[in-house]
C-alpha positions as CSV (number, residue, x, y, z in Angstrom):
1,M,-57.9,34.7,-36.4
2,S,-61.6,36.3,-36.5
3,A,-63.9,36.7,-33.8
4,T,-66.4,34.7,-36.0
5,A,-64.4,31.7,-36.5
6,T,-65.8,28.6,-35.2
7,I,-62.8,26.3,-35.9
8,P,-59.7,26.4,-34.1
9,S,-56.6,28.0,-34.8
10,L,-54.1,26.2,-37.5
11,D,-51.3,26.9,-35.8
12,G,-48.9,23.8,-35.5
13,R,-51.5,21.5,-37.1
14,R,-50.5,18.9,-39.8
15,F,-52.7,17.7,-42.5
16,R,-52.6,15.1,-45.5
17,M,-54.1,15.1,-48.8
18,V,-57.1,12.7,-49.0
19,S,-58.5,13.7,-52.7
20,S,-57.4,16.1,-55.2
21,T,-58.7,17.0,-59.0
22,T,-55.0,17.7,-60.2
23,S,-53.7,14.2,-59.9
24,A,-54.4,10.9,-58.4
25,V,-53.2,11.0,-54.4
26,D,-51.0,8.1,-53.5
27,P,-52.4,6.7,-50.1
28,E,-49.2,5.5,-48.9
29,A,-47.3,8.9,-49.4
30,P,-49.4,11.5,-49.8
31,S,-48.5,15.0,-49.8
32,E,-48.1,16.7,-46.2
33,F,-48.8,20.1,-45.2
34,T,-47.8,22.0,-41.7
35,Y,-49.7,25.2,-40.9
36,W,-48.9,28.0,-38.9
37,E,-51.4,30.7,-38.0
38,R,-50.9,34.2,-36.0
39,D,-53.1,37.5,-35.7
40,G,-54.9,36.3,-39.1
41,A,-52.1,35.5,-41.0
42,I,-51.4,31.8,-42.3
43,W,-48.3,30.2,-43.5
44,G,-46.6,27.1,-43.7
45,D,-44.8,24.3,-46.0
46,Y,-45.8,21.1,-47.6
47,H,-44.3,17.9,-49.5
48,G,-44.7,14.1,-50.7
49,D,-46.6,12.6,-53.6
50,T,-46.1,14.7,-56.9
51,V,-44.4,17.7,-55.0
52,T,-40.6,17.7,-53.7
53,F,-41.5,20.7,-51.6
54,G,-43.9,23.7,-51.2
55,R,-44.5,26.7,-49.4
56,F,-47.7,28.9,-48.9
57,V,-48.7,32.1,-47.1
58,G,-51.9,34.0,-46.6
59,T,-54.9,35.0,-44.4
60,R,-57.8,33.6,-42.5
61,T,-60.9,35.2,-42.1
62,G,-63.5,33.4,-39.9
63,D,-63.6,29.5,-41.2
64,S,-61.9,30.4,-44.6
65,I,-58.3,30.6,-45.8
66,W,-56.8,32.4,-48.6
67,V,-53.1,31.4,-49.7
68,S,-50.7,32.2,-52.6
69,F,-48.6,29.0,-53.1
70,V,-45.4,27.7,-54.7
71,H,-44.4,24.2,-55.4
72,V,-41.5,22.2,-57.3
73,L,-42.8,19.1,-59.0
74,V,-41.1,15.7,-58.5
75,A,-41.5,14.4,-62.2
76,D,-39.7,17.4,-63.9
77,G,-38.5,20.1,-61.3
78,T,-41.3,22.5,-62.7
79,V,-42.3,25.4,-60.4
80,V,-45.8,25.6,-60.0
81,I,-47.5,29.0,-58.6
82,G,-51.0,29.5,-57.8
83,E,-53.5,30.7,-55.1
84,G,-56.7,29.4,-53.5
85,E,-59.2,29.6,-51.0
86,S,-60.1,26.7,-48.3
87,E,-63.3,26.2,-46.3
88,L,-62.3,24.8,-42.9
89,E,-64.6,22.1,-41.5
90,L,-64.6,19.7,-38.3
91,T,-64.8,16.1,-38.9
92,D,-67.3,13.9,-36.9
93,D,-64.2,12.9,-34.8
94,G,-63.2,16.6,-34.0
95,L,-60.4,16.9,-36.7
96,I,-60.2,19.9,-39.1
97,R,-60.8,19.4,-42.9
98,L,-60.0,21.6,-45.5
99,V,-61.8,22.0,-48.8
100,E,-59.5,23.9,-51.1
101,H,-60.6,25.7,-54.3
102,Y,-57.8,27.0,-56.3
103,E,-56.3,27.4,-59.8
104,M,-53.8,25.8,-61.3
105,H,-52.6,24.9,-64.8
106,G,-55.0,27.8,-65.9
107,A,-57.9,25.4,-64.4
108,P,-60.1,25.8,-61.2
109,Q,-59.2,22.5,-59.1
110,L,-60.5,21.0,-55.7
111,S,-58.7,18.9,-53.3
112,V,-59.4,17.9,-49.7
113,C,-57.0,17.6,-46.6
114,E,-57.6,16.3,-43.5
115,E,-55.7,16.9,-40.0
116,I,-53.2,14.2,-39.1
117,P,-54.0,13.5,-35.4
118,A,-51.7,14.4,-32.8
119,R,-49.2,11.8,-31.6
Protein backbone atom coordinates (compact mmCIF):
# COMPACT_ATOMS: atom_id res chain seq x y z
CA MET A 1 0.00 0.00 0.00
CA SER A 2 1.30 3.41 -0.94
CA ALA A 3 1.99 6.12 1.62
CA THR A 4 -0.58 8.31 -0.17
CA ALA A 5 -3.45 5.89 0.57
CA THR A 6 -6.23 7.27 2.75
CA ILE A 7 -8.35 4.08 2.73
CA PRO A 8 -7.25 1.25 5.08
CA SER A 9 -5.77 -2.03 3.83
CA LEU A 10 -8.14 -4.44 2.06
CA ASP A 11 -6.39 -7.41 3.67
CA GLY A 12 -8.93 -9.96 4.89
CA ARG A 13 -11.95 -7.81 4.04
CA ARG A 14 -15.05 -9.21 2.36
CA PHE A 15 -17.28 -7.36 -0.10
CA ARG A 16 -20.61 -7.96 -1.83
CA MET A 17 -21.67 -6.63 -5.22
CA VAL A 18 -24.52 -4.12 -5.02
CA SER A 19 -24.77 -3.04 -8.67
CA SER A 20 -23.39 -3.98 -12.07
CA THR A 21 -23.86 -2.93 -15.68
CA THR A 22 -23.03 -6.53 -16.72
CA SER A 23 -26.06 -8.17 -15.09
CA ALA A 24 -28.85 -7.67 -12.59
CA VAL A 25 -27.47 -8.36 -9.11
CA ASP A 26 -29.45 -10.88 -7.06
CA PRO A 27 -29.90 -9.09 -3.70
CA GLU A 28 -30.48 -12.44 -1.94
CA ALA A 29 -27.26 -14.05 -3.29
CA PRO A 30 -24.91 -11.40 -4.73
CA SER A 31 -21.35 -12.15 -5.74
CA GLU A 32 -19.05 -12.00 -2.70
CA PHE A 33 -15.36 -11.16 -2.82
CA THR A 34 -12.51 -11.76 -0.37
CA TYR A 35 -9.48 -9.48 -0.71
CA TRP A 36 -5.92 -9.90 0.49
CA GLU A 37 -3.27 -7.18 0.36
CA ARG A 38 0.43 -7.08 1.10
CA ASP A 39 3.27 -4.78 0.01
CA GLY A 40 1.23 -3.24 -2.82
CA ALA A 41 -0.05 -6.59 -4.16
CA ILE A 42 -3.78 -7.45 -4.23
CA TRP A 43 -5.30 -10.92 -4.70
CA GLY A 44 -8.44 -12.82 -3.85
CA ASP A 45 -11.43 -14.83 -4.95
CA TYR A 46 -15.14 -14.47 -5.52
CA HIS A 47 -18.29 -16.50 -6.10
CA GLY A 48 -22.07 -16.17 -6.17
CA ASP A 49 -24.88 -14.86 -8.34
CA THR A 50 -23.84 -15.47 -11.99
CA VAL A 51 -20.32 -16.69 -11.09
CA THR A 52 -19.39 -20.25 -10.05
CA PHE A 53 -15.95 -19.09 -8.90
CA GLY A 54 -13.39 -16.45 -9.81
CA ARG A 55 -9.88 -15.29 -8.96
CA PHE A 56 -8.11 -11.95 -9.26
CA VAL A 57 -4.62 -10.56 -8.80
CA GLY A 58 -3.28 -7.03 -9.10
CA THR A 59 -1.71 -4.00 -7.47
CA ARG A 60 -2.66 -1.07 -5.27
CA THR A 61 -1.45 2.49 -5.69
CA GLY A 62 -2.88 4.96 -3.20
CA ASP A 63 -6.66 4.55 -3.17
CA SER A 64 -6.87 2.73 -6.51
CA ILE A 65 -6.40 -0.92 -7.36
CA TRP A 66 -5.80 -2.60 -10.70
CA VAL A 67 -6.63 -6.29 -11.19
CA SER A 68 -6.76 -9.02 -13.80
CA PHE A 69 -9.54 -11.54 -13.24
CA VAL A 70 -10.90 -14.85 -14.46
CA HIS A 71 -14.21 -16.48 -13.57
CA VAL A 72 -16.57 -19.23 -14.67
CA LEU A 73 -20.23 -18.47 -15.40
CA VAL A 74 -22.96 -20.51 -13.71
CA ALA A 75 -25.20 -20.45 -16.81
CA ASP A 76 -22.98 -22.34 -19.24
CA GLY A 77 -19.49 -22.78 -17.79
CA THR A 78 -18.00 -20.07 -20.00
CA VAL A 79 -14.62 -18.81 -18.77
CA VAL A 80 -14.48 -15.00 -18.70
CA ILE A 81 -11.26 -12.99 -18.41
CA GLY A 82 -10.73 -9.28 -17.99
CA GLU A 83 -9.00 -6.48 -16.18
CA GLY A 84 -10.06 -3.34 -14.45
CA GLU A 85 -9.37 -0.54 -12.05
CA SER A 86 -11.27 0.28 -8.87
CA GLU A 87 -11.50 3.46 -6.87
CA LEU A 88 -11.68 2.91 -3.11
CA GLU A 89 -14.08 5.08 -1.12
CA LEU A 90 -15.27 5.18 2.48
CA THR A 91 -19.01 5.00 3.11
CA ASP A 92 -20.72 7.22 5.70
CA ASP A 93 -20.56 4.32 8.19
CA GLY A 94 -16.79 3.85 7.70
CA LEU A 95 -16.92 0.77 5.46
CA ILE A 96 -15.07 0.53 2.15
CA ARG A 97 -16.78 0.79 -1.24
CA LEU A 98 -15.13 -0.35 -4.48
CA VAL A 99 -16.21 1.46 -7.66
CA GLU A 100 -14.98 -0.90 -10.36
CA HIS A 101 -14.31 0.10 -13.98
CA TYR A 102 -13.44 -2.88 -16.16
CA GLU A 103 -13.83 -4.39 -19.59
CA MET A 104 -15.78 -7.57 -20.17
CA HIS A 105 -17.36 -9.00 -23.32
CA GLY A 106 -15.43 -6.33 -25.25
CA ALA A 107 -17.26 -3.43 -23.63
CA PRO A 108 -16.62 -1.08 -20.69
CA GLN A 109 -18.48 -2.03 -17.50
CA LEU A 110 -19.10 -0.56 -14.05
CA SER A 111 -19.90 -2.31 -10.79
CA VAL A 112 -20.04 -1.30 -7.15
CA CYS A 113 -19.12 -3.54 -4.23
CA GLU A 114 -19.51 -2.68 -0.56
CA GLU A 115 -17.68 -4.11 2.42
CA ILE A 116 -19.50 -6.71 4.49
CA PRO A 117 -19.22 -5.60 8.14
CA ALA A 118 -17.15 -7.91 10.33
CA ARG A 119 -19.24 -10.13 12.58
